C-alpha positions in Angstrom: 8.3 59.3 -51.8 5.0 57.2 -51.8 4.7 57.9 -47.9 4.4 61.5 -48.4 1.9 61.1 -51.0 -0.3 59.2 -48.8 0.5 61.6 -46.1 -0.8 64.6 -48.3 -3.7 62.6 -49.0 -4.8 61.7 -45.6 -4.4 65.4 -44.6 -6.7 66.6 -47.5 -9.2 64.1 -46.3 -9.1 65.4 -42.6 -9.3 68.8 -43.8 -12.5 68.0 -46.1 -14.2 66.2 -43.1 -13.6 69.3 -41.0 -15.0 71.6 -43.6 -18.2 69.3 -43.9 -18.7 69.1 -40.2 -18.5 73.1 -39.9 -21.0 73.4 -42.9 -23.7 71.0 -41.2 -23.1 72.9 -38.2 -23.8 76.4 -40.0 -26.8 74.8 -41.6 -28.2 73.7 -38.0 -27.9 77.2 -36.8 -29.4 78.7 -39.9 -32.4 76.5 -39.6 -32.9 77.4 -35.9 -33.1 75.2 -33.1 -36.4 74.0 -31.6 -37.6 76.0 -28.6 -38.4 74.5 -25.3 -42.5 74.5 -26.0 -41.9 72.3 -29.1 -39.8 69.6 -27.0 -42.7 69.2 -24.4 -45.0 66.2 -24.4 -48.0 65.8 -22.4 -49.9 62.6 -21.2 -53.7 62.4 -21.5 -55.8 60.6 -18.8 -55.4 57.4 -20.9 -51.6 57.3 -20.6 -51.2 58.3 -24.2 -48.5 60.9 -25.1 -49.5 63.9 -27.0 -48.2 67.1 -28.0 -51.3 69.1 -27.1 -51.6 70.2 -23.2 -54.8 69.1 -21.5 -57.9 71.5 -21.5 -58.4 72.8 -17.8 -62.1 72.9 -18.4 -62.0 69.0 -18.4 -60.1 68.6 -15.0 -61.6 66.6 -12.4 -61.0 66.8 -8.9 -59.8 63.9 -7.2 -60.2 62.9 -3.4 -56.9 62.0 -2.0 -58.6 59.7 0.7 -60.4 57.7 -2.0 -56.8 56.6 -3.4 -55.4 53.3 -1.8 -51.7 52.8 -2.6 -51.2 49.7 -0.7 -53.0 47.0 0.9 -56.3 48.0 2.4 -56.3 48.8 6.1 -57.4 45.6 8.3 -60.5 46.1 9.9 -60.6 46.1 13.5 -61.2 42.6 14.7 -61.2 41.2 18.4 -58.7 38.6 18.8 -60.4 35.2 19.3 -60.2 33.7 22.7 -58.9 30.2 22.5 -59.2 27.4 25.0 -56.4 25.2 26.0 -54.9 23.1 28.8 -51.6 23.8 30.6 -49.5 21.1 29.5 -46.2 22.1 31.1 -45.4 24.8 33.7 -42.2 25.5 35.7 -42.6 27.8 38.3 -39.0 28.1 39.3 -38.1 29.5 35.8 -41.3 31.2 35.1 -42.7 29.7 31.9 -45.0 27.1 30.5 -46.7 25.6 27.7 -50.5 25.5 26.8 -51.8 23.1 24.3 -54.8 24.6 22.3 -57.6 22.0 22.6 -59.0 22.8 19.0 -55.7 22.6 17.0 -53.6 20.8 19.4 -50.6 23.2 18.8 -48.5 24.2 21.8 -47.9 27.9 22.8 -45.3 29.4 25.1 -46.3 31.4 27.9 -44.7 33.4 30.7 -45.8 33.7 34.1 -46.1 37.3 33.9 -49.1 36.8 31.4 -50.7 34.0 33.7 -52.7 34.1 36.8 -50.7 33.3 40.1 -52.3 30.2 41.0 -51.9 28.5 37.4 -50.7 24.9 37.4 -50.1 21.9 35.1 -53.6 20.4 34.0 -55.5 23.6 34.3 -58.0 24.5 31.4 -57.6 28.1 30.5 -58.7 30.7 27.8 -55.9 32.8 26.3 -55.1 34.9 23.1 -52.0 34.7 21.0 -49.6 37.4 20.4 -46.5 37.1 18.1 -43.3 37.0 20.1 -39.6 36.6 19.1 -39.7 33.2 18.5 -43.3 32.4 17.6 -46.6 32.8 18.8 -47.0 33.3 22.7 -50.3 32.8 24.9 -51.2 35.9 26.6 -54.1 37.3 28.6 -54.5 33.7 30.2 -57.5 33.4 32.5 -58.3 30.1 34.2 -61.6 28.6 32.8 -64.5 27.6 35.2 
């Protein structure tokens, strides 16, 4: 018989909780829900959240062209003309290497970017261009 007493007690508690929940729901409905306008928040020019809308009279026009979102554009600069010596040239395969006289670095070049009469030991001027495997010498001209 003790089990049935506990069972009735639990049912009474469940019923009481249901009634309390319904009562709270009625109270919320009676008080009225907040309108959409009450829930809106605004951000002022300093980034502070406020409940008052911004004043249209104080609105400032912004020129879209003056806003920089990323790094500034690189100014047009001419590529520096470098001076070097043809260290290796294989006419059969159509490629070679130029050693920069100022930095002693070597750069690959293809015969299509070089004059027809290029040979090992020639002093040349050239520009650099990024290739698939590194920097390549392009616009090669024999120096006088």
